[in-house]
C-alpha positions, 0 to 999 in steps of 0.5 A: 663102554668098550666097543666089542667090534673094535676089540683085539685079543692079546695073548701072553705068557708069564712064567708058566701061565698063559694069559689073554685080554682085550687090548681096548679093555686094558687101555680102559683099565690103565686109564681108570685104575692105573694098572696094566693086565700084564702087571696084574697077571703076577697076582696069579703067582701069589699062592696065598691069594684069596678068591671068590666065584662071582655068581652074580656076574657069571651069566655068560662065562664063569668069573672069579674075583681074586685078591693078592699080592704083586710082590713076585714082581719084585723078585731078585736073584742075588748070590744064588738066593731068591729074594721076593721084594723088600720086606721093609718096604712092603710092611705098611708102606706100599700097597701091593694088594690088587683085586683082579677079575678073570675067567678061565678058558681052554684054547684048542690049537690045530692039533686039538691040544687043549691049553688053559688060558686066563682071560683078564677082565679088570684089575685095581688096588684092593681096598681095606686089606688088613693082612700080614705077609703074603708069601710066594712059593719060589721052590718050584720056580726056575731062575728064568721064571723068576726073572720073567716075572720081575717088573721092569723099571717102567712097570715099577714107575707106572705102579708107583703112579697108580698107588697115588690115584684114588681106587675107582669102582666100576661094573667089572671091578666093583667095591667088595662088601663086608658080606662078600669078603667073607666068601672069599677062599684061599687058592692053592694049588692053582686049578686046571680047566684042561684036567676038568674036561672043560 
């Protein structure tokens, strides 16, 4: 288990969202699941992802489980058009569907300005996902945002290695039962805790 006294929070921006995670937890996640939290954060740009409020594990903080696609990380801009991934390579050949556990927080700066922050807790490849195409809405994304979401060559290589590993379940990223899977709902549009007055 992770020693909370030795934890270090890392904050980063991807696209127009702010994320944070515990560095030791990220190292654990890479070791056990092969996916970094910076890679996993791209699931939040899949506007067709599905999500479940994790009532069982929300005693201390509200936790959510989300399942979605990482294809936005394969975004390319060519001839002025945005192309997400390579549809041929995603149809059954590559599993880019991941399961992510997170919580939502509100960060308050020195000027009392509130900002939504997504804290990543765990991420792994999803299992038994039978679905069609996952669509990523790029209509509202700027060229800079699309470029910032694209995976680096190192990240692509790391994901390729992670796909070769067996899926490992743990306390923060358990196996989803068929009964629990039926409770997932589509997330669209993304919600804001700041607007809720959190």
